[in-house]
C-alpha positions as CSV (number, residue, x, y, z in Angstrom):
1,M,67.3,8.6,14.3
2,Y,65.8,9.9,11.2
3,T,64.3,6.3,10.5
4,K,63.1,6.3,14.0
5,N,61.2,9.4,13.0
6,V,60.3,8.3,9.6
7,K,58.6,5.5,11.1
8,I,56.7,7.1,13.8
9,K,54.9,9.6,11.4
10,S,54.7,6.5,8.9
11,R,52.2,4.9,11.7
12,I,50.7,7.8,12.7
13,T,49.9,8.7,9.2
14,R,48.5,5.2,8.3
15,E,46.0,5.3,11.1
16,E,44.9,9.0,10.4
17,K,44.6,7.7,6.8
18,T,42.0,4.5,7.7
19,V,40.1,6.6,10.0
20,S,39.5,9.0,7.7
21,A,38.3,6.7,5.1
22,M,36.4,5.0,8.1
23,I,34.6,8.2,8.7
24,K,33.9,8.5,4.9
25,I,32.4,4.9,4.4
26,Y,30.0,5.9,7.4
27,C,28.9,9.6,6.5
28,N,28.6,8.3,2.9
29,H,26.2,5.7,3.6
30,N,24.5,7.1,6.6
31,H,24.5,10.7,6.0
32,E,24.0,10.4,2.4
33,T,26.7,12.6,1.6
34,R,29.2,12.0,-1.6
35,K,31.7,14.2,-1.8
36,E,32.4,15.8,1.7
37,L,31.5,15.0,5.1
38,C,28.7,16.3,6.8
39,S,29.2,19.0,9.5
40,E,29.2,15.6,12.4
41,C,31.8,13.3,10.7
42,S,33.8,16.2,9.9
43,D,34.0,17.6,13.2
44,L,34.5,13.3,14.4
45,R,37.1,13.2,12.0
46,D,39.1,16.6,13.0
47,Y,38.7,15.4,16.5
48,T,40.5,12.1,16.1
49,L,43.2,13.4,13.9
50,L,44.0,16.0,16.9
51,R,43.9,12.7,19.5
52,L,45.7,10.5,17.1
53,K,48.4,13.5,16.8
54,G,49.2,13.6,20.3
55,C,48.8,10.0,21.1
56,P,51.7,9.2,23.9
57,F,52.6,5.9,22.2
58,K,53.6,7.4,18.7
59,E,55.2,4.4,17.2
60,N,54.5,2.0,19.0
61,K,50.4,3.1,19.1
62,P,48.6,0.1,19.4
63,T,44.5,-0.2,17.5
64,C,42.3,1.7,20.1
65,V,40.4,-1.0,21.2
66,R,43.7,-2.6,22.4
67,C,45.0,0.7,23.6
68,P,45.3,1.0,27.9
69,V,45.1,4.6,27.5
70,H,41.1,6.3,27.0
71,C,41.9,8.9,25.3
72,Y,38.7,9.9,23.7
73,Q,35.6,11.7,25.0
74,L,32.9,9.2,25.9
75,S,30.6,10.7,23.6
76,K,33.0,10.8,20.9
77,R,34.0,7.2,22.0
78,E,31.0,6.0,21.3
79,E,30.6,7.7,18.0
80,I,34.0,6.6,16.8
81,R,32.8,3.2,17.8
82,A,29.6,3.3,15.8
83,V,31.8,3.9,12.7
84,M,33.8,1.8,13.4
85,R,31.4,-1.1,13.7
86,Y,29.9,0.0,10.4
87,S,32.8,0.6,8.4
88,G,35.2,-2.0,9.5
89,P,33.8,-4.9,7.4
90,R,33.2,-2.7,4.5
91,M,37.4,-1.4,4.7
92,I,38.4,-4.9,3.1
93,Y,36.7,-4.3,-0.5
94,R,37.3,-0.2,0.0
95,H,40.9,-0.2,1.0
96,P,41.9,-3.3,1.6
97,V,45.8,-2.5,1.8
98,L,44.6,-0.2,4.8
99,A,42.4,-2.7,6.1
100,L,45.6,-5.3,6.3
101,F,47.8,-3.0,8.0
102,H,44.8,-2.0,10.6
103,L,44.6,-5.9,11.1
104,L,48.3,-6.7,11.8
105,D,48.4,-3.3,14.4
106,G,45.9,-5.4,16.1
107,Y,48.3,-7.8,16.8
108,R,51.3,-6.0,18.3
109,S,51.9,-5.8,21.7
110,K,51.3,-2.8,23.9
């Protein structure tokens, strides 16, 4: 049972790190911030982390693009889509390990 909890926590934790890194890359370039996120991106990150914590799939969570449940509000979904579209290719250079795991998670079955 303990191993299962570690697995759940590590999957969600990795997803939290990935999305936070993507938002930071996006904010740094598009809103010209350096150390901290702007208020808009900070709100988006907080919203995203809240949604991840409440994910019904937990350990079996697919990547958002393959998820059958749309847990984001439509406006937030468009925001995060723009962030991922911009940051995705740049993750390979800035966070290669997170990018690799995100890619592998995309091949998981639902």
